PDB file of N, H, CA, C and O in Angstrom:
ATOM      1  N   MET A   1       0.800 -23.467  -3.256  1.00  0.00           N
ATOM      2  CA  MET A   1       1.564 -22.521  -4.072  1.00  0.00           C
ATOM      3  C   MET A   1       0.639 -21.910  -5.165  1.00  0.00           C
ATOM      4  O   MET A   1      -0.142 -22.631  -5.786  1.00  0.00           O
ATOM      5  N   ASN A   2       0.730 -20.681  -5.374  1.00  0.00           N
ATOM      6  H   ASN A   2       1.364 -20.095  -4.870  1.00  0.00           H
ATOM      7  CA  ASN A   2      -0.122 -20.008  -6.368  1.00  0.00           C
ATOM      8  C   ASN A   2       0.556 -20.146  -7.697  1.00  0.00           C
ATOM      9  O   ASN A   2       1.709 -19.737  -7.838  1.00  0.00           O
ATOM     10  N   THR A   3      -0.126 -20.720  -8.706  1.00  0.00           N
ATOM     11  H   THR A   3      -1.062 -21.052  -8.592  1.00  0.00           H
ATOM     12  CA  THR A   3       0.438 -21.001 -10.041  1.00  0.00           C
ATOM     13  C   THR A   3      -0.118 -19.971 -11.033  1.00  0.00           C
ATOM     14  O   THR A   3       0.268 -20.003 -12.202  1.00  0.00           O
ATOM     15  N   LYS A   4      -0.992 -19.077 -10.626  1.00  0.00           N
ATOM     16  H   LYS A   4      -1.306 -19.051  -9.677  1.00  0.00           H
ATOM     17  CA  LYS A   4      -1.576 -18.162 -11.598  1.00  0.00           C
ATOM     18  C   LYS A   4      -0.520 -17.053 -11.844  1.00  0.00           C
ATOM     19  O   LYS A   4       0.215 -16.610 -10.961  1.00  0.00           O
ATOM     20  N   GLN A   5      -0.525 -16.662 -13.109  1.00  0.00           N
ATOM     21  H   GLN A   5      -1.122 -17.022 -13.826  1.00  0.00           H
ATOM     22  CA  GLN A   5       0.402 -15.599 -13.478  1.00  0.00           C
ATOM     23  C   GLN A   5      -0.322 -14.499 -14.345  1.00  0.00           C
ATOM     24  O   GLN A   5      -1.276 -14.771 -15.074  1.00  0.00           O
ATOM     25  N   THR A   6       0.169 -13.326 -14.218  1.00  0.00           N
ATOM     26  H   THR A   6       0.944 -13.105 -13.625  1.00  0.00           H
ATOM     27  CA  THR A   6      -0.377 -12.136 -14.947  1.00  0.00           C
ATOM     28  C   THR A   6       0.029 -12.237 -16.458  1.00  0.00           C
ATOM     29  O   THR A   6       1.180 -12.547 -16.766  1.00  0.00           O
ATOM     30  N   SER A   7      -0.874 -11.988 -17.335  1.00  0.00           N
ATOM     31  H   SER A   7      -1.808 -11.736 -17.084  1.00  0.00           H
ATOM     32  CA  SER A   7      -0.588 -11.976 -18.730  1.00  0.00           C
ATOM     33  C   SER A   7       0.328 -10.767 -19.114  1.00  0.00           C
ATOM     34  O   SER A   7       0.425  -9.784 -18.379  1.00  0.00           O
ATOM     35  N   LYS A   8       0.980 -10.884 -20.273  1.00  0.00           N
ATOM     36  H   LYS A   8       0.902 -11.682 -20.870  1.00  0.00           H
ATOM     37  CA  LYS A   8       1.786  -9.756 -20.727  1.00  0.00           C
ATOM     38  C   LYS A   8       1.006  -8.486 -20.918  1.00  0.00           C
ATOM     39  O   LYS A   8       1.474  -7.438 -20.474  1.00  0.00           O
ATOM     40  N   PRO A   9      -0.146  -8.499 -21.544  1.00  0.00           N
ATOM     41  CA  PRO A   9      -0.840  -7.182 -21.741  1.00  0.00           C
ATOM     42  C   PRO A   9      -1.230  -6.534 -20.374  1.00  0.00           C
ATOM     43  O   PRO A   9      -1.161  -5.318 -20.196  1.00  0.00           O
ATOM     44  N   VAL A  10      -1.631  -7.389 -19.452  1.00  0.00           N
ATOM     45  H   VAL A  10      -1.687  -8.377 -19.597  1.00  0.00           H
ATOM     46  CA  VAL A  10      -1.995  -6.849 -18.066  1.00  0.00           C
ATOM     47  C   VAL A  10      -0.749  -6.321 -17.364  1.00  0.00           C
ATOM     48  O   VAL A  10      -0.814  -5.289 -16.695  1.00  0.00           O
ATOM     49  N   ALA A  11       0.363  -6.994 -17.499  1.00  0.00           N
ATOM     50  H   ALA A  11       0.417  -7.832 -18.041  1.00  0.00           H
ATOM     51  CA  ALA A  11       1.607  -6.593 -16.893  1.00  0.00           C
ATOM     52  C   ALA A  11       2.072  -5.244 -17.513  1.00  0.00           C
ATOM     53  O   ALA A  11       2.584  -4.384 -16.796  1.00  0.00           O
ATOM     54  N   SER A  12       1.895  -5.066 -18.814  1.00  0.00           N
ATOM     55  H   SER A  12       1.479  -5.765 -19.396  1.00  0.00           H
ATOM     56  CA  SER A  12       2.304  -3.851 -19.468  1.00  0.00           C
ATOM     57  C   SER A  12       1.418  -2.659 -18.996  1.00  0.00           C
ATOM     58  O   SER A  12       1.914  -1.556 -18.767  1.00  0.00           O
ATOM     59  N   THR A  13       0.132  -2.911 -18.863  1.00  0.00           N
ATOM     60  H   THR A  13      -0.271  -3.807 -19.049  1.00  0.00           H
ATOM     61  CA  THR A  13      -0.774  -1.821 -18.322  1.00  0.00           C
ATOM     62  C   THR A  13      -0.424  -1.490 -16.907  1.00  0.00           C
ATOM     63  O   THR A  13      -0.408  -0.319 -16.529  1.00  0.00           O
ATOM     64  N   ALA A  14      -0.134  -2.522 -16.089  1.00  0.00           N
ATOM     65  H   ALA A  14      -0.147  -3.473 -16.396  1.00  0.00           H
ATOM     66  CA  ALA A  14       0.205  -2.267 -14.677  1.00  0.00           C
ATOM     67  C   ALA A  14       1.460  -1.528 -14.554  1.00  0.00           C
ATOM     68  O   ALA A  14       1.617  -0.722 -13.637  1.00  0.00           O
ATOM     69  N   SER A  15       2.376  -1.762 -15.441  1.00  0.00           N
ATOM     70  H   SER A  15       2.248  -2.417 -16.186  1.00  0.00           H
ATOM     71  CA  SER A  15       3.661  -0.967 -15.426  1.00  0.00           C
ATOM     72  C   SER A  15       3.396   0.528 -15.758  1.00  0.00           C
ATOM     73  O   SER A  15       3.950   1.429 -15.128  1.00  0.00           O
ATOM     74  N   LYS A  16       2.558   0.742 -16.735  1.00  0.00           N
ATOM     75  H   LYS A  16       2.108   0.010 -17.246  1.00  0.00           H
ATOM     76  CA  LYS A  16       2.206   2.142 -17.065  1.00  0.00           C
ATOM     77  C   LYS A  16       1.501   2.855 -15.895  1.00  0.00           C
ATOM     78  O   LYS A  16       1.736   4.036 -15.636  1.00  0.00           O
ATOM     79  N   VAL A  17       0.633   2.105 -15.198  1.00  0.00           N
ATOM     80  H   VAL A  17       0.442   1.146 -15.408  1.00  0.00           H
ATOM     81  CA  VAL A  17      -0.072   2.726 -14.030  1.00  0.00           C
ATOM     82  C   VAL A  17       0.965   3.134 -12.962  1.00  0.00           C
ATOM     83  O   VAL A  17       0.864   4.220 -12.390  1.00  0.00           O
ATOM     84  N   LEU A  18       1.947   2.279 -12.697  1.00  0.00           N
ATOM     85  H   LEU A  18       2.030   1.397 -13.161  1.00  0.00           H
ATOM     86  CA  LEU A  18       2.969   2.623 -11.722  1.00  0.00           C
ATOM     87  C   LEU A  18       3.827   3.858 -12.119  1.00  0.00           C
ATOM     88  O   LEU A  18       4.275   4.614 -11.257  1.00  0.00           O
ATOM     89  N   LYS A  19       4.022   4.025 -13.327  1.00  0.00           N
ATOM     90  H   LYS A  19       3.658   3.411 -14.027  1.00  0.00           H
ATOM     91  CA  LYS A  19       4.897   5.108 -13.840  1.00  0.00           C
ATOM     92  C   LYS A  19       4.118   6.391 -13.923  1.00  0.00           C
ATOM     93  O   LYS A  19       4.729   7.460 -13.911  1.00  0.00           O
ATOM     94  N   ASP A  20       2.793   6.353 -14.007  1.00  0.00           N
ATOM     95  H   ASP A  20       2.297   5.485 -14.017  1.00  0.00           H
ATOM     96  CA  ASP A  20       1.917   7.541 -14.174  1.00  0.00           C
ATOM     97  C   ASP A  20       1.521   8.089 -12.844  1.00  0.00           C
ATOM     98  O   ASP A  20       0.934   7.390 -12.018  1.00  0.00           O
ATOM     99  N   GLY A  21       1.839   9.333 -12.633  1.00  0.00           N
ATOM    100  H   GLY A  21       2.316   9.901 -13.304  1.00  0.00           H
ATOM    101  CA  GLY A  21       1.488   9.958 -11.355  1.00  0.00           C
ATOM    102  C   GLY A  21       0.002  10.305 -11.134  1.00  0.00           C
ATOM    103  O   GLY A  21      -0.410  10.701 -10.043  1.00  0.00           O
ATOM    104  N   ARG A  22      -0.758  10.145 -12.181  1.00  0.00           N
ATOM    105  H   ARG A  22      -0.423   9.823 -13.066  1.00  0.00           H
ATOM    106  CA  ARG A  22      -2.172  10.505 -12.106  1.00  0.00           C
ATOM    107  C   ARG A  22      -3.082   9.437 -11.401  1.00  0.00           C
ATOM    108  O   ARG A  22      -4.234   9.698 -11.055  1.00  0.00           O
ATOM    109  N   TYR A  23      -2.496   8.242 -11.215  1.00  0.00           N
ATOM    110  H   TYR A  23      -1.560   8.030 -11.495  1.00  0.00           H
ATOM    111  CA  TYR A  23      -3.300   7.163 -10.586  1.00  0.00           C
ATOM    112  C   TYR A  23      -3.186   7.265  -9.034  1.00  0.00           C
ATOM    113  O   TYR A  23      -2.202   7.769  -8.492  1.00  0.00           O
ATOM    114  N   SER A  24      -4.189   6.787  -8.391  1.00  0.00           N
ATOM    115  H   SER A  24      -4.988   6.378  -8.831  1.00  0.00           H
ATOM    116  CA  SER A  24      -4.338   6.825  -6.974  1.00  0.00           C
ATOM    117  C   SER A  24      -3.393   5.722  -6.330  1.00  0.00           C
ATOM    118  O   SER A  24      -3.033   4.748  -6.990  1.00  0.00           O
ATOM    119  N   PRO A  25      -3.035   5.904  -5.107  1.00  0.00           N
ATOM    120  CA  PRO A  25      -2.179   4.870  -4.400  1.00  0.00           C
ATOM    121  C   PRO A  25      -2.823   3.494  -4.445  1.00  0.00           C
ATOM    122  O   PRO A  25      -2.122   2.489  -4.563  1.00  0.00           O
ATOM    123  N   ALA A  26      -4.160   3.431  -4.353  1.00  0.00           N
ATOM    124  H   ALA A  26      -4.729   4.248  -4.257  1.00  0.00           H
ATOM    125  CA  ALA A  26      -4.839   2.132  -4.429  1.00  0.00           C
ATOM    126  C   ALA A  26      -4.658   1.481  -5.797  1.00  0.00           C
ATOM    127  O   ALA A  26      -4.516   0.262  -5.887  1.00  0.00           O
ATOM    128  N   SER A  27      -4.660   2.270  -6.846  1.00  0.00           N
ATOM    129  H   SER A  27      -4.775   3.260  -6.773  1.00  0.00           H
ATOM    130  CA  SER A  27      -4.470   1.760  -8.213  1.00  0.00           C
ATOM    131  C   SER A  27      -3.053   1.207  -8.322  1.00  0.00           C
ATOM    132  O   SER A  27      -2.813   0.137  -8.881  1.00  0.00           O
ATOM    133  N   LYS A  28      -2.111   1.998  -7.754  1.00  0.00           N
ATOM    134  H   LYS A  28      -2.306   2.867  -7.300  1.00  0.00           H
ATOM    135  CA  LYS A  28      -0.667   1.522  -7.803  1.00  0.00           C
ATOM    136  C   LYS A  28      -0.429   0.292  -7.017  1.00  0.00           C
ATOM    137  O   LYS A  28       0.412  -0.523  -7.397  1.00  0.00           O
ATOM    138  N   THR A  29      -1.164   0.104  -5.880  1.00  0.00           N
ATOM    139  H   THR A  29      -1.847   0.766  -5.571  1.00  0.00           H
ATOM    140  CA  THR A  29      -1.003  -1.127  -5.094  1.00  0.00           C
ATOM    141  C   THR A  29      -1.503  -2.309  -5.887  1.00  0.00           C
ATOM    142  O   THR A  29      -0.885  -3.373  -5.899  1.00  0.00           O
ATOM    143  N   CYS A  30      -2.659  -2.109  -6.569  1.00  0.00           N
ATOM    144  H   CYS A  30      -3.161  -1.244  -6.559  1.00  0.00           H
ATOM    145  CA  CYS A  30      -3.215  -3.163  -7.393  1.00  0.00           C
ATOM    146  C   CYS A  30      -2.272  -3.485  -8.558  1.00  0.00           C
ATOM    147  O   CYS A  30      -2.030  -4.660  -8.834  1.00  0.00           O
ATOM    148  N   ALA A  31      -1.750  -2.498  -9.228  1.00  0.00           N
ATOM    149  H   ALA A  31      -1.947  -1.544  -9.004  1.00  0.00           H
ATOM    150  CA  ALA A  31      -0.821  -2.736 -10.276  1.00  0.00           C
ATOM    151  C   ALA A  31       0.468  -3.460  -9.832  1.00  0.00           C
ATOM    152  O   ALA A  31       0.975  -4.353 -10.511  1.00  0.00           O
ATOM    153  N   GLY A  32       0.966  -3.033  -8.668  1.00  0.00           N
ATOM    154  H   GLY A  32       0.554  -2.308  -8.117  1.00  0.00           H
ATOM    155  CA  GLY A  32       2.128  -3.729  -8.093  1.00  0.00           C
ATOM    156  C   GLY A  32       1.857  -5.246  -7.781  1.00  0.00           C
ATOM    157  O   GLY A  32       2.717  -6.111  -7.947  1.00  0.00           O
ATOM    158  N   SER A  33       0.652  -5.483  -7.338  1.00  0.00           N
ATOM    159  H   SER A  33      -0.047  -4.781  -7.202  1.00  0.00           H
ATOM    160  CA  SER A  33       0.221  -6.868  -7.033  1.00  0.00           C
ATOM    161  C   SER A  33       0.184  -7.686  -8.266  1.00  0.00           C
ATOM    162  O   SER A  33       0.592  -8.847  -8.272  1.00  0.00           O
ATOM    163  N   ALA A  34      -0.319  -7.072  -9.348  1.00  0.00           N
ATOM    164  H   ALA A  34      -0.650  -6.128  -9.343  1.00  0.00           H
ATOM    165  CA  ALA A  34      -0.384  -7.780 -10.633  1.00  0.00           C
ATOM    166  C   ALA A  34       1.017  -8.102 -11.148  1.00  0.00           C
ATOM    167  O   ALA A  34       1.297  -9.207 -11.611  1.00  0.00           O
ATOM    168  N   LEU A  35       1.908  -7.069 -11.046  1.00  0.00           N
ATOM    169  H   LEU A  35       1.681  -6.171 -10.670  1.00  0.00           H
ATOM    170  CA  LEU A  35       3.294  -7.332 -11.558  1.00  0.00           C
ATOM    171  C   LEU A  35       4.046  -8.306 -10.694  1.00  0.00           C
ATOM    172  O   LEU A  35       4.978  -8.936 -11.195  1.00  0.00           O
ATOM    173  N   SER A  36       3.724  -8.473  -9.475  1.00  0.00           N
ATOM    174  H   SER A  36       2.967  -7.961  -9.068  1.00  0.00           H
ATOM    175  CA  SER A  36       4.390  -9.364  -8.570  1.00  0.00           C
ATOM    176  C   SER A  36       4.028 -10.826  -8.999  1.00  0.00           C
ATOM    177  O   SER A  36       4.740 -11.770  -8.654  1.00  0.00           O
ATOM    178  N   GLN A  37       2.921 -10.986  -9.746  1.00  0.00           N
ATOM    179  H   GLN A  37       2.342 -10.219 -10.025  1.00  0.00           H
ATOM    180  CA  GLN A  37       2.544 -12.318 -10.185  1.00  0.00           C
ATOM    181  C   GLN A  37       2.907 -12.661 -11.609  1.00  0.00           C
ATOM    182  O   GLN A  37       2.384 -13.611 -12.192  1.00  0.00           O
ATOM    183  N   THR A  38       3.854 -11.835 -12.187  1.00  0.00           N
ATOM    184  H   THR A  38       4.278 -11.063 -11.714  1.00  0.00           H
ATOM    185  CA  THR A  38       4.342 -12.132 -13.579  1.00  0.00           C
ATOM    186  C   THR A  38       5.386 -13.160 -13.556  1.00  0.00           C
ATOM    187  O   THR A  38       6.036 -13.381 -12.534  1.00  0.00           O
ATOM    188  N   LYS A  39       5.567 -13.803 -14.668  1.00  0.00           N
ATOM    189  H   LYS A  39       5.039 -13.623 -15.498  1.00  0.00           H
ATOM    190  CA  LYS A  39       6.647 -14.821 -14.765  1.00  0.00           C
ATOM    191  C   LYS A  39       7.931 -14.065 -14.755  1.00  0.00           C
ATOM    192  O   LYS A  39       8.086 -13.068 -15.462  1.00  0.00           O
ATOM    193  N   LYS A  40       8.890 -14.547 -13.929  1.00  0.00           N
ATOM    194  H   LYS A  40       8.765 -15.356 -13.355  1.00  0.00           H
ATOM    195  CA  LYS A  40      10.205 -13.875 -13.777  1.00  0.00           C
ATOM    196  C   LYS A  40      11.065 -14.213 -15.010  1.00  0.00           C
ATOM    197  O   LYS A  40      11.280 -15.380 -15.339  1.00  0.00           O
ATOM    198  N   GLY A  41      11.538 -13.168 -15.669  1.00  0.00           N
ATOM    199  H   GLY A  41      11.363 -12.220 -15.403  1.00  0.00           H
ATOM    200  CA  GLY A  41      12.460 -13.299 -16.831  1.00  0.00           C
ATOM    201  C   GLY A  41      13.857 -13.357 -16.419  1.00  0.00           C
ATOM    202  O   GLY A  41      14.179 -13.047 -15.272  1.00  0.00           O
ATOM    203  N   LYS A  42      14.717 -13.741 -17.304  1.00  0.00           N
ATOM    204  H   LYS A  42      14.455 -13.992 -18.236  1.00  0.00           H
ATOM    205  CA  LYS A  42      16.156 -13.760 -16.988  1.00  0.00           C
ATOM    206  C   LYS A  42      16.839 -12.487 -17.295  1.00  0.00           C
ATOM    207  O   LYS A  42      18.045 -12.365 -17.080  1.00  0.00           O
TER     208      LYS A  42
END
């Protein structure tokens, strides 16, 4: 099981990348991957 998690600053940046249309599909894939490793909130 992977126990590594994305930090809050990285998750925040990844979220901005996904919302911004100027980034490439590859960048958005990477950002989505980072967000999928964040700690799940309630």
